[in-house]
C-alpha positions in Angstrom: 86.2 120.1 100.9 85.6 116.8 99.8 88.6 116.5 98.5 90.7 117.5 101.2 88.6 115.1 104.0 89.3 112.8 101.3 93.1 113.7 101.1 93.4 113.4 105.0 91.4 110.3 105.5 93.7 108.7 102.8 96.8 110.1 104.8 95.3 108.6 108.1 94.8 105.4 106.3 98.6 105.3 105.2 100.2 105.8 108.3 98.4 103.6 110.2 99.2 101.0 107.8 102.9 101.7 108.3 102.5 101.5 111.7 100.9 98.0 111.6 103.6 97.0 109.3 106.7 98.7 111.5 105.0 97.1 114.5 104.6 93.6 112.9 108.7 94.0 112.1 110.6 95.0 115.6 113.4 92.8 115.9 113.3 91.6 112.0 116.3 94.3 110.7 117.9 94.1 107.5 121.4 95.2 107.4 121.8 96.2 103.7 119.4 99.0 102.6 120.9 99.1 99.3 120.7 95.7 98.2 117.8 96.4 95.9 118.0 96.0 92.0 118.6 98.9 90.0 116.2 101.1 88.2 116.0 99.3 84.5 114.7 102.5 82.6 117.1 104.8 84.8 121.0 103.4 85.3 122.4 104.2 88.7 118.7 104.7 90.4 117.5 102.4 93.2 114.2 101.6 92.7 112.2 102.4 96.1 114.5 105.0 96.7 111.8 108.1 96.3 114.1 110.8 98.1 117.1 109.8 95.8 119.6 109.8 98.5 121.2 106.3 97.4 119.7 104.2 100.2 115.8 102.8 100.5 114.4 103.4 104.0 110.8 104.2 105.4 111.0 108.1 104.9 110.5 106.7 101.5 107.4 105.0 102.1 106.3 107.7 103.9 107.3 110.0 100.9 104.8 107.9 98.9 102.4 108.2 101.4 102.5 112.2 101.1 102.4 111.9 97.4 99.2 109.7 97.5 97.5 112.1 99.9 98.8 115.5 97.5 100.7 117.1 100.2 104.1 117.1 98.1 104.4 116.3 94.2 107.4 114.0 92.5 109.3 115.1 89.4 109.8 112.2 86.7 112.9 110.3 88.4 110.8 109.9 91.7 107.7 108.8 90.1 109.7 106.0 88.5 111.7 104.8 91.4 108.2 105.2 93.4 106.4 102.3 91.2 108.1 99.4 93.2 106.2 96.8 91.5 106.3 97.7 88.1 102.6 98.4 87.4 102.7 101.6 85.7 101.1 103.1 88.7 102.1 104.9 92.2 100.0 103.6 95.0 100.1 102.1 98.3 101.1 98.6 97.0 104.7 100.7 96.2 104.7 102.1 100.2 103.9 98.8 101.7 107.1 97.0 99.4 109.3 99.2 100.8 108.0 99.1 104.2 108.4 95.4 103.9 111.7 95.6 102.4 113.4 98.1 105.1 111.5 95.8 107.7 113.2 92.5 106.0 110.0 90.7 105.1 111.1 90.8 101.4 115.0 91.1 100.0 114.6 92.5 96.8 111.7 94.1 94.5 
């Protein structure tokens, strides 16, 4: 029961983070969503492209949030590209970096 409550609280916090990042980025767009550097470990995959569709978008950040809340699971490739800051962990900082990229606040990982 405590684990479920904690998962819900984390999910809510992550969604609020996403909402705030999006709210501050209104009007600031990035026209080249595929500009990110390729993942060093797996040539041909983009860092941040968690759904592996070839584009880094806000849905990739949402997938990290769902992963952290225990709602979905990642395969090894998704875990590799989800670590956007290269610290060896998948956490809210990775989702935030994707949101910043999509919003145009940063232009690469």
